[in-house]
C-alpha positions in Angstrom: -27.5 33.0 7.9 -24.5 31.7 6.0 -21.6 29.5 7.2 -19.4 32.5 7.4 -21.8 34.4 9.7 -21.0 34.4 13.4 -23.3 31.8 15.0 -23.7 33.9 18.2 -22.6 37.4 19.2 -20.6 35.8 22.0 -18.7 33.5 19.7 -15.6 34.6 17.8 -15.9 34.6 14.0 -14.7 31.2 12.8 -13.3 30.7 9.3 -15.9 28.2 8.1 -15.0 27.8 4.5 -17.6 25.4 2.8 -14.9 23.9 0.6 -12.4 23.2 3.4 -13.1 20.1 5.5 -10.6 21.2 8.1 -12.7 24.2 8.9 -16.0 22.2 9.0 -14.8 19.6 11.5 -12.8 20.7 14.6 -11.7 19.1 17.8 -12.4 20.6 21.2 -8.8 21.6 21.5 -8.9 23.4 18.1 -12.1 25.2 19.1 -10.4 26.4 22.4 -7.5 27.6 20.4 -10.0 29.7 18.4 -11.5 31.2 21.5 -14.6 29.0 21.8 -15.1 27.7 25.4 -16.5 24.3 26.2 -19.8 25.9 27.4 -20.2 27.8 24.1 -19.5 24.6 22.2 -22.1 22.7 24.1 -24.7 25.4 23.6 -24.1 25.3 19.8 -24.7 21.5 19.8 -28.1 21.6 21.6 -31.0 19.9 19.6 -31.8 22.2 16.7 -28.5 24.0 17.0 -26.1 24.8 14.2 -23.3 22.3 15.3 -23.2 18.6 16.0 -21.3 16.3 18.3 -19.7 14.0 15.6 -17.4 11.9 17.9 -16.0 12.3 21.4 -14.2 15.6 21.4 -14.9 16.2 17.7 -17.5 18.6 16.4 -19.2 19.1 13.0 -19.8 22.8 12.4 -23.0 22.6 10.3 -26.4 21.0 10.9 -26.5 18.6 7.9 -25.2 15.0 7.7 -21.4 14.7 7.5 -19.8 13.9 4.2 -17.3 11.0 3.8 -14.4 13.4 3.9 -15.7 15.0 7.1 -16.0 11.6 8.7 -12.5 10.7 7.7 -11.2 14.0 9.1 -13.2 13.5 12.3 -11.9 10.0 12.7 -8.3 11.2 12.5 -9.0 14.0 15.0 -10.6 11.5 17.4 -7.7 9.1 17.1 -5.1 11.8 17.2 -6.2 13.6 20.3 -3.4 13.6 22.9 -3.7 11.5 26.1 -5.6 13.1 29.0 -2.4 14.0 30.7 -1.3 16.2 27.8 -4.6 17.8 26.8 -3.9 21.0 28.7 -1.2 21.9 26.2 -2.6 24.6 23.9 -3.1 23.6 20.3 -2.3 26.1 17.6 -5.1 27.2 15.3 -3.2 25.6 12.3 -2.6 22.3 14.2 -4.1 19.4 12.1 -4.7 17.5 15.3 -4.0 14.0 13.8 -1.0 13.1 16.1 0.5 9.9 14.8 -2.8 8.4 13.6 -3.4 7.5 10.0 -6.3 6.0 8.0 -5.9 2.3 7.1 -7.9 -0.7 5.9 -10.7 -0.3 3.3 -11.0 3.5 3.9 -7.3 3.9 3.0 -7.7 1.8 -0.1 -10.7 3.9 -1.1 -8.5 7.1 -0.7 -5.8 5.5 -2.9 -8.5 4.9 -5.6 -9.1 1.2 -5.4 -12.3 0.4 -7.3 -12.9 -2.7 -5.1 -12.9 -0.5 -2.0 -15.8 1.6 -3.2 -16.5 5.3 -2.8 -15.2 7.3 0.1 -18.7 8.7 0.6 -20.2 5.2 1.1 -17.8 4.0 3.8 -19.7 2.6 6.8 -16.5 2.1 8.9 -13.2 3.9 9.0 -10.1 2.0 10.4 -7.6 4.3 12.0 -4.1 3.1 13.0 -2.6 4.3 16.3 0.4 3.4 18.4 -0.1 0.4 20.6 0.4 2.4 23.8 -2.7 4.6 23.1 -5.7 4.0 25.3 -8.5 4.7 22.9 -11.7 2.9 22.2 -13.5 2.3 18.9 -16.6 4.3 18.7 -19.5 4.8 16.3 -18.0 4.6 12.7 -14.4 4.6 13.9 -12.5 1.3 14.4 -9.2 1.8 16.3 -6.3 -0.5 15.3 -3.1 -0.6 17.2 0.4 -1.1 15.9 3.6 -2.0 17.9 5.6 -0.2 15.2 3.9 2.5 13.2 4.6 2.6 9.5 5.5 5.9 7.7 2.3 7.6 6.6 1.6 8.5 3.0 -0.1 11.8 2.4 -3.2 11.4 0.2 -4.5 14.9 -0.2 -4.4 16.4 3.3 -4.8 13.1 5.1 -2.2 10.7 6.5 -2.8 7.2 5.1 -1.1 3.9 5.8 1.1 2.5 3.0 -0.8 0.3 0.5 0.6 -3.0 1.8 -0.3 -2.2 5.4 -3.8 -0.9 4.4 -4.3 -4.2 2.4 -3.4 -6.3 5.4 -5.7 -4.4 7.7 -8.5 -4.7 5.1 -8.0 -8.4 4.7 -8.0 -8.9 8.5 -11.5 -7.5 8.6 -12.8 -9.4 5.6 -14.0 -13.1 5.5 -15.3 -13.0 1.9 -12.6 -14.9 -0.1 -13.8 -13.3 -3.4 -13.5 -9.8 -1.9 -10.0 -10.6 -0.6 -9.0 -11.9 -4.1 -10.3 -8.8 -5.8 -8.4 -6.4 -3.4 -5.1 -8.3 -3.8 -5.4 -8.6 -7.5 -6.2 -5.0 -8.0 -3.3 -3.9 -5.9 -0.8 -5.7 -8.1 -2.6 -5.4 -11.5 -2.9 -1.6 -11.2 0.6 -1.1 -9.9 -0.1 0.0 -6.4 2.5 -2.4 -4.9 4.5 -5.6 -5.6 3.3 -9.1 -4.6 6.3 -9.7 -2.3 5.5 -6.7 -0.2 1.9 -7.7 0.2 2.8 -11.3 1.2 5.3 -9.9 3.7 2.6 -7.8 5.4 0.1 -10.6 5.4 2.7 -12.9 6.9 3.6 -10.4 9.6 -0.1 -10.0 10.4 -0.4 -13.9 10.6 -3.1 -13.9 7.9 -1.5 -16.3 5.4 -3.2 -19.3 6.9 -6.8 -17.9 6.7 -9.1 -19.8 4.3 -10.0 -16.5 2.6 -6.4 -15.7 2.0 -4.8 -19.0 0.9 -6.3 -19.1 -2.6 -6.1 -15.3 -3.0 -2.3 -15.3 -2.6 -1.9 -17.8 -5.5 -4.0 -15.4 -7.6 -1.9 -12.5 -6.4 1.4 -14.2 -7.4 0.0 -15.2 -10.8 -1.2 -11.6 -11.4 2.2 -10.3 -10.3 3.9 -12.6 -12.7 1.8 -11.4 -15.6 2.3 -7.7 -14.8 6.0 -8.2 -14.5 6.2 -9.9 -17.9 4.2 -7.1 -19.5 6.6 -4.6 -18.1 9.5 -6.6 -19.4 8.0 -6.6 -22.9 7.4 -2.9 -22.8 10.9 -2.2 -21.6 12.5 -4.1 -24.5 10.3 -2.4 -27.1 10.2 1.1 -25.7 14.0 1.3 -25.2 14.9 -0.1 -28.6 16.5 -3.3 -27.5 16.9 -6.2 -30.0 13.9 -8.5 -29.9 14.7 -11.6 -27.8 13.3 -15.1 -27.8 10.6 -15.0 -25.2 9.9 -17.6 -22.5 12.2 -20.3 -23.6 13.9 -23.3 -22.1 17.7 -23.9 -22.6 19.2 -27.3 -22.9 22.6 -28.8 -23.7 22.5 -31.0 -26.8 21.8 -34.6 -25.6 21.9 -33.4 -22.0 19.4 -32.4 -19.3 17.4 -29.1 -19.4 19.2 -26.1 -18.0 16.0 -24.3 -17.0 13.7 -21.7 -18.4 14.4 -18.0 -18.9 12.1 -15.1 -19.6 14.1 -13.6 -22.5 17.1 -14.9 -24.4 19.4 -13.3 -27.0 21.1 -16.4 -28.6 23.7 -14.4 -30.6 25.0 -12.6 -27.5 24.2 -15.5 -25.0 22.4 -13.1 -22.7 19.4 -14.3 -20.6 16.9 -12.3 -18.5 15.2 -13.8 -15.5 12.3 -12.2 -13.6 12.2 -12.7 -9.9 8.4 -12.7 -9.3 8.6 -15.1 -6.4 7.2 -14.2 -3.1 9.3 -14.4 0.1 8.7 -17.4 2.2 8.1 -17.0 6.0 8.0 -19.1 9.1 4.8 -20.3 10.7 2.8 -17.9 13.0 4.5 -17.5 16.3 8.0 -17.3 14.7 7.6 -13.6 14.1 7.8 -13.9 10.3 11.4 -15.1 10.3 12.4 -16.0 6.7 13.1 -19.7 6.1 15.5 -21.1 3.6 13.5 -21.5 0.4 14.5 -24.6 -1.7 13.3 -22.7 -4.8 15.9 -20.0 -4.2 18.6 -22.6 -3.9 17.5 -24.2 -7.2 17.3 -20.7 -8.8 20.9 -19.9 -7.7 22.2 -23.2 -8.9 20.7 -22.8 -12.3 22.1 -19.3 -12.7 25.6 -20.5 -11.7 25.4 -23.4 -14.2 24.4 -21.0 -17.1 27.2 -18.6 -16.2 29.8 -21.4 -16.2 28.6 -22.2 -19.8 29.3 -18.5 -20.7 25.7 -17.3 -20.7 25.2 -13.9 -19.0 22.1 -14.0 -16.7 20.6 -10.6 -16.0 18.3 -10.7 -12.9 15.4 -8.2 -12.9 12.8 -7.6 -10.2 9.2 -6.5 -10.8 9.8 -3.5 -8.6 12.8 -2.3 -10.5 11.0 -2.7 -13.8 8.1 -0.6 -12.4 10.2 2.1 -10.8 13.3 2.3 -13.0 12.7 0.7 -16.4 15.1 2.9 -18.2 17.9 1.9 -15.8 17.1 -1.8 -16.2 17.1 -1.3 -20.0 20.7 0.1 -19.7 21.7 -2.9 -17.7 20.4 -5.3 -20.4 21.9 -3.2 -23.2 25.3 -3.2 -21.5 25.2 -7.0 -21.1 24.4 -7.3 -24.9 27.2 -5.0 -25.9 29.7 -6.8 -23.6 29.1 -10.1 -25.4 31.6 -9.2 -28.1 34.4 -9.1 -25.6 33.7 -12.5 -24.0 34.7 -16.0 -24.9 32.0 -17.7 -27.1 29.4 -19.4 -24.9 28.7 -23.1 -25.1 26.2 -24.1 -27.7 22.7 -24.6 -26.2 19.4 -25.7 -27.7 16.5 -23.2 -27.3 13.1 -24.7 -26.9 9.6 -23.2 -26.4 8.6 -23.2 -22.7 
């Protein structure tokens, strides 16, 4: 008997394609839509039968152990089943059956390709995000997490997955190992999955920034984000043929106080580039993540205004813009350099290594 052979003369022929997870794991509603009654399903799941009861209302249509992908698909079917009051509505044969549910936490990071998260096939637990109003219990290998406001899912293959920042926050919430938290956050930024500010924002909203395992990891995250942003800035200058600037220097008026450091400076054109690799600062838990006035931002703005009063053009670049639109940012810098010829000469400043 093959997987494409009818399992019983009384059962309709089901399209059980070995390569297609969606045809190896089906919900009770999907089986009914294919003409399989509840009694027939139960008969196929008897001990020694060809099917298995994978999760409540979810069935594995072969006798062997489920693969990691089958468990992910089954978890989404379980979490996405409609409330009892709506289950009589017929499901179409092509209905994915996921509802609003999406994979999050370590399982989502594994799907994104995080080396720290491990292999999808080795997952012992699958976190699934559902709306807060759903009455659904965690069961077996499925951990149900609820959200007051559901994020927009990202499709990874055929599966709906939480955005990286949200998946990271959910993974960190379930991890007490500080070294593991640090590795996850560092990999997220170093390998370009997301920006530090977005991660810190999610951690703050989840009220995780005060956890001992997170405090030191955030410092490492910001340092890694700074290094990645600087590398992108170097690459942008060289790949787009911009003149080579003086890197990481401090500006100072002759005989006066320091004016502050900049990431790149073209002395002949009096153009400076500053990277904003700072993370947002948020209120303490219980204040719903409301942003506070950050003294560092005030100092940053004051420095920029001072430099511009001296005739120095300050170009502000964010790590996200460098990652997503480096060519556009190179045009901004090039325009500032070309416009120097039409400006009044800038005040003379000393340039010192930083």
